[in-house]
N, C-alpha and C positions, 0 to 999 in steps of 0.2 A: 626596546625593552630586552632584557636578557643579555645585555652586551657584557656584563662583568662576569668573567670567569677566571680560571687559572691563566689562560694565555694572556688575557687583557692585564692582569697584574703582572705577568712576567715582562710584559712591554712597559708598564710603568717603572718596574725596577730598572730595566735597561735604560730608560730615559732619565730617571731622576736619581738613581744611585748605581751608575754604570760599573763602579768598581766592585759592587756586591753581586755581580753575575758572572760566574766562571764556567765556561764550557770545556769539558775535557774530552778530547778525541781519541786518545789512546786507549786501546782495550784494557778493561779492568775487571777482576774476578769479583762476583757479587759475594762469594763465600769468604768473608771476613776482611778482604782486601778493601773493599768499597767503604764499609764502615771505619775501617782503621785510618784511612785517609781523612774521613770527616773528624774524628777524634784527635788525629795529629794536628790539624789546622786548628781545633778547639783549643788545645794545649798551648798554641802559639797566640791565642787571642784573636784568631780569624774565623769569622762565621759567614762567609759568602754562600749565596744560593749556588748550588752545584748541579750542573747538568752533564751526566754522563752519557755520551752519545754512542759508545761502543761497548756494551756490557756483555761478558761472555756468557754464552748459552742461551740468549734471548734477542729477539728483534726489537725489544722496547727500550728506548731511552729512559734512565731513571733520573729523576729530580729528587734532591734532598736538601737539607738545612733550610728549607723555605722559611721557617718560623723562628730561626735561631737569634734573630736580632728584634729588639722592641721597636727600633726605627723602621722596620719593614711592616711590622704590624700597624704602626700608625700611619704609614703610607697607605696601606691597604684601605684604612677607614678615611683617608684624607684628612688626618688632623696631625698634630704635633706630639711627640713622644711624652711630652710632659702632660698632655691633654687627653691621653689615651683613655684612662679610666673613665674621666668625665665624660668624654664623648661617647663611650661605651654604654655608660648608664643613662645617659640623655636619650640616645636613640632607642633603647629599649622602652622608653616610655610612649614612643610613637609606633604602634603595631604597623607593619606592612604586610599584606597578605600576598601569597604566591599566586600565579596564574597557570591554567593549564592549557598546554599546546599539544598538538597532534604528534609531533616528533621532534627531532633535533640531532645535533651532530653526535651525541653518544649513541645513536641508532645507526650510524654508517656501516658498522661491520657488527653482525649478530650471530652468535654461536649458541646452539641449543644442544641438549641431549649428549649424544656421543661425541659431538664435535667440540664439547667442552674439553680443554685440557690446560689445567693451572699449572702444569709444568713447563709450560712456554713462558710463563710470566717470569720476571727476574727472581731468582731463587737466592734472596739475599738472607745470609747468615750473619746476625749482627754481633754475636758474642760467642766466645770459644765454647762454653757449656751449652749453649741453645740446642734443643733437641732436633731442630730442623729449620728450614727457611720459614720466615714468617712475613706476613703483610702487617704493617704496622700503620700504615696512613689512611686507612679507610673508615669512613663514617657509616656507621650502621644504621638504617632506617628501618623501622618496624611499626606495626599497628597492634594495639591492645585488642585482642579478639572480644573482650567484653566491652570496653568503653569506646572503642575505635579511636582513642587518642593516638597520635603519632609521636614517637621518640627518635631522637638522633643521639648517638653516642659513639665513642671510640672503643672498640674492643680488638685486641690482637688476635690475628688468625695464622694458625700453624698449618702450613702446607702438608696434608697428609697423602695426597695422591691426585690423580687426574681430576677428580670432581668432588674432593673431600677435604675439608678443613676441621681442624680442632679449634674450639673457641673458649676463650676464658670469659665468662659471664661474672660479674661482681654481684654478690647477694645483697638484696634489698634496693638495688637499682632499677630503673624503669624496665630496661631490656630483660632483666631477670624476672620481674613481675609479669611482663607480657608472656615470657616463655612459660612460666609456671601456669598461667592462666590457660594456654594452649594446651600444655601437657596434661592438665587435670582432665581434659576432654579427650585425651589420647591423640591429640592432633600436633602436627609439627607448626612452628612459628615461621611464617614467611618473613624474610628480611633481605633487604637490598644493601649491598656493601658498595659505597661510592668513593672512587679513588680519582684524584685530580681535580681538587677544589680550589676555589677563590679563599683566600684566608678569613674572609668574613663568614664564610660557610662554617669553617672549622671552629671559629671563635662562638659561633651561634650553636653549634653542636655541644660545645662545653657550658653552655648556659645553664645553670640550675633554675628551673622554672617551677612556679606554683600555680594552682589553681587551674584555669583554663589555657594559661600560657603553654607554648610548646617550642621546641628548638628551632624547627622550621620558620616559625614567626620571627624568632630571634635572628635567623640567618638574613631574612629579608630586611629588618629593620637596621641590621648593622651595615647591611649593603646599600641601604635607602633606594632601593628599587625592588620590584616584584621578581622573585626568582621563577624561571619558566620551568614546569614541571610536566612530564610527559608519561603516560602509562607505560609500566614495565611491561615486558613480553609474555611472561610466564607465571607471574604472581601479582596479587592485587594491591599494588602500591604505585604511587607516583614518585618518579625519581628526577633529579635535575637533568634537563636536556642538555646543559652545556658542560656536564661532567666529562672527564677524559675516558672514565670507564665505570660501568655499574656491573657488579656480580649479583645476580639474582639467585637466591637460595632458599633452603628451609633448614631450620634448626630441628632436629628429629627428636620426637618425643621418646623418652624412656631408654635412651641410648647414651652410654657413657664410655669413653675411651681415654687412654694416657694422652695428656697434653702437657707440654713443658718437658724439662726446665726452659726459662726465658728470662734473659737479664731485663729487669724493669727499671723505670725511671727513677725508683728509689736508690739505684745504685747496687742493689742485690739481685742474685738470681733467684727467682720463685720456682720452687722444684715441681717436679711432676705430680699431677693428681689426676683422677678420674674426672673428665669435664665433658660438656656437650659436644656434638658432632653435628657439622653442617654438611649437607648436600648441595651441590651447586647444580641449579637447572639452566642457567644460561649466563654468558658474559656478552655484554653490549659495550661497544667502545667506538671511539673515533678511529679513523682509518690509520692515522699517525699517532696514536695515543702515546701520551706521556705517563709513565708510572711514577707516583709519588711515593716516596718512602721517607718515614721519620725514624731519626736515630735516637731512641728513647734515652733521656737522661742526660 
């Protein structure tokens, strides 16, 4: 159980699509240079998985371009590209529940309180007019303080300091609703940002659920095995034990600060606005964690 994770998928890519996995050992600057290389390859019609082993200013290797080919998403689900949608829909009809475990690789290194330092993460500036370095590949996990329903989503995170993010919450989405429910009581919303995921986890996080369904269930169904979840260190959430990194945090109530601009998937730069603020309580990770980045758009 719990054997499928980002690393197992990368091994599958190396085995089944060897030309699609490129390791870059030369030092690269995460400030525009790393994203520029990805975009230059894209213009040439090349979309390999890229692992940058030597990223300036950080000890973490950066993985990017993971989802850039339909064939790789099909590989993640063990199907053919032409059957990807059919397989996706069929698996969602057969729910698989996660299982709880005591701990896992994501707890090999735990930093809390004053030991948290987001500035040690890769400081990737994706576009010329971006306000700061952003984390783009994190799945946000949160629990509705009213219904206790769990939601998973992608939300961009602007690195604002050693323990602070700016976050863009989309109005009328589940995470926004959860936050407004917490804020109405004057409470912060606890959230875990999960970095370094099997593609099925990400596809599940994008699932638009209805009724009693949730994205965590979708992740399991697409993966065709129970995801192993372990209790977070400082917040009341269960997190994937096989992730590369989990950032435990709170979205503060009644606090807004400037966030953006940031170049979004639409191809346009979304300007600066007063948005919600995240305070980080802990960073848990594998001892040799891989930092996953998504070059949006």
